[in-house]
C-alpha positions in Angstrom: -44.5 -46.1 -54.0 -42.7 -42.8 -52.9 -40.7 -42.8 -49.7 -39.5 -40.2 -47.2 -36.1 -40.6 -45.5 -36.4 -39.7 -41.8 -33.0 -40.3 -40.1 -32.4 -44.0 -40.7 -36.0 -44.8 -41.6 -37.6 -45.0 -45.1 -41.3 -44.1 -44.7 -43.7 -45.0 -47.4 -46.2 -42.4 -48.5 -48.9 -42.6 -51.2 -49.0 -40.4 -54.3 -50.8 -37.7 -52.3 -48.3 -37.7 -49.4 -50.4 -39.5 -46.8 -48.6 -42.2 -44.8 -49.1 -45.8 -46.0 -48.5 -47.1 -42.4 -50.0 -44.5 -40.0 -48.5 -46.3 -37.0 -45.0 -45.1 -38.2 -46.0 -41.5 -37.3 -44.1 -39.6 -34.7 -43.3 -35.9 -34.1 -40.1 -36.0 -36.1 -42.0 -37.4 -39.1 -44.7 -34.7 -38.7 -42.0 -32.1 -39.1 -40.8 -33.8 -42.3 -44.3 -34.2 -43.7 -45.1 -30.5 -42.9 -42.0 -29.3 -44.8 -41.9 -31.8 -47.7 -45.7 -32.3 -48.4 -47.3 -29.0 -47.1 -44.6 -26.4 -47.5 -44.8 -25.5 -43.8 -41.4 -24.3 -42.8 -41.7 -25.2 -39.1 -44.6 -26.4 -36.9 -45.6 -23.9 -34.2 -47.5 -24.5 -31.0 -50.7 -23.6 -32.9 -49.9 -26.3 -35.5 -49.4 -28.8 -32.7 -52.6 -27.8 -31.0 -54.5 -28.8 -34.1 -52.4 -31.9 -34.8 -52.7 -33.2 -31.3 -56.5 -32.8 -31.3 -56.9 -34.5 -34.7 -54.6 -37.4 -33.6 -56.4 -37.9 -30.3 -59.8 -37.8 -31.9 -58.7 -40.3 -34.6 -57.1 -42.7 -32.1 -60.3 -42.7 -30.0 -62.8 -42.9 -32.8 -60.9 -44.3 -35.8 -62.1 -41.4 -38.0 -60.9 -37.9 -38.6 -62.9 -35.2 -36.9 -65.2 -33.0 -38.9 -63.9 -29.5 -39.6 -66.4 -27.9 -37.2 -65.1 -30.0 -34.3 -61.5 -29.1 -35.2 -62.4 -25.4 -35.1 -64.4 -25.7 -31.9 -61.9 -27.8 -30.0 -58.7 -26.1 -31.2 -60.2 -22.6 -30.5 -59.2 -21.5 -34.1 -61.6 -20.3 -36.7 -61.5 -21.9 -40.2 -59.6 -19.0 -41.6 -56.8 -19.5 -39.0 -56.7 -23.2 -39.7 -56.2 -22.5 -43.4 -53.4 -20.2 -42.5 -51.7 -22.9 -40.5 -52.4 -25.6 -43.1 -52.9 -24.0 -46.5 -54.2 -27.2 -48.1 -56.9 -27.3 -45.3 -57.7 -29.2 -42.2 -58.8 -32.4 -43.9 -55.9 -32.7 -46.3 -53.0 -30.8 -44.8 -53.6 -31.2 -41.1 -54.6 -34.8 -41.3 -51.6 -35.6 -43.5 -49.1 -34.0 -41.1 -50.9 -35.7 -38.2 -50.2 -39.1 -39.8 -53.9 -40.0 -40.5 -55.1 -41.7 -43.6 -56.8 -39.5 -46.1 -60.3 -38.7 -44.7 -63.4 -39.9 -46.6 -64.8 -37.1 -48.7 -61.4 -35.3 -48.9 -60.7 -34.3 -52.5 
């Protein structure tokens, strides 16, 4: 299984770049995932607004939020979210947020 080196930690990811152990996620790992898996140079406050919403929702409900909820609660339209996360809110944003791959995500 592929791994990412983050400081002194070796973090396992699956073939699609999602964390094998989501409990290992932290902000430093999010930065590494953004750069290495999503080609995002640096996470901005707008990225963090989406990431924090997705993580909070997931931790409360044990499921990733639907795209409509992400748009409504982040205040960003879908076009803006795709600018922030070019591979999309389900794949890119959830991956950077340390969530497992959402059901129905291709």
